[in-house]
C-alpha positions, 0 to 999 in steps of 0.5 A: 906666674900664675901659681904665685898669682893664685897664692897672693890673690891677684891676676897677671895682665895679659896685654896684647902687642902689635908693634915695636913701640907697643912692646916698649910701652907695655914693658915700661908700664909693667916695670914701673909697676913691678908687675909680672907681665904676659905679652900676647900676640895674635896671628894677625899681629905676628903677620904684621910684625913679620913672623913669630920669630921675629917677635921673639927677637924684638921682645927679647932685644927690647927686654935686654936694651931696657934692663927689664927685670920683671918676669915676662912671658911671651904668649900666643893669643887665641892660636890655631894648632898651626899658629901654636906649633910655629910660635913654639918652634920660634921660641914663645914661652906660652901658647894659648890653643883656642879649639872652642869652635871644634867638637869638644873631643877634637878640641881635647885631642888637639890641646893634648898634642899641643901640650906634648909639643910645648913640653919639649919646648919648655913652654906652657899651654892655656886652652879654651872651653866655651867661645869668648864673645865679640870678634878678635882676629877674625874669630867671632863668638856670641859670649858663650857660658862654658860647659863645666863638665867639659872644663873639668874634662880638659883640666883633668885630661890634659896638663895645661897651665890654665883654662879660658872659660866663657862666663859672658865675657866679650872681646872689644866694646860691651854693649849697654845691655850686657848682663855681666859676668856670670859669677855662679858659673865661675864658681862652679867651673873653678870647683870643677877644675880642682882650682887650676888657674882660670883666665878671663878674656875681654878684660878691657871694659869690665868694670873694676868691681866685677874684675876684683870679684873674678879674681877672688873667684879663681882668675889669675890671668886677665887679657 
C-alpha cells in the first residue's frame, strides 16, 4: 500500500476503529472513495472489543458481508511489545511498535524482535522515533521533534515498513498557539531514511495545506 502511495504521491488513511458500527462506517466510506484503507486498533479499543482475535473476526466478517473490494490492512496503533505479539498471533496484518519512550537502543532492539516475529506471520511493522504530542490510549508526549540520526539508524538497521517520526504533530485537538509541522525536519528525516515511507500521526486537526505539503515531502500514511 505505502509503496504504491509513494509512487502515486498520495497517502493512505489510517483510521482507528472502536466498535462494529465504526468498522462498517469506515469500510463503506473508503469503498465509496475507492481508497485503500488501514484500520487502526489501540490496545484500549481491542480490550473494549473483547480482544485482538475478536477484532480480526469482526473486521474479516464485515469485509466479506459488505463485499469490500478495496485493499484493507488491520493494524495495531501505538502497540506495546506485548500487544504487538498478541495481535500478530491473532492475525493482524500490520503492527506499530511504539518504543519511543524507551532509550533508543532498547527501542531499536525490541523493534528488531517485533520485525522478526512479524515476518513469520507475513505482517509488516511501523516503528516510532520521537514521541507524538498529546495523549492517546494513556500515552502522553509533548510533541517532540525526532532525532534525525536515530531515524536513519532505525530505518537502516531494521526491516520496518514505515517510520513514525515526531515533527511537532499532536494527538487530539491542536491548541490555538500550535506552531505547525516542522517541514525542514521532515525533509531531513526523509533523506536520512533513504526515502522510506513516513507516517504522520495526529492527522485530525492539521490544516489541509499542511497535510498536502507533508505528503509531498514523504508522508505516505496519515492517522
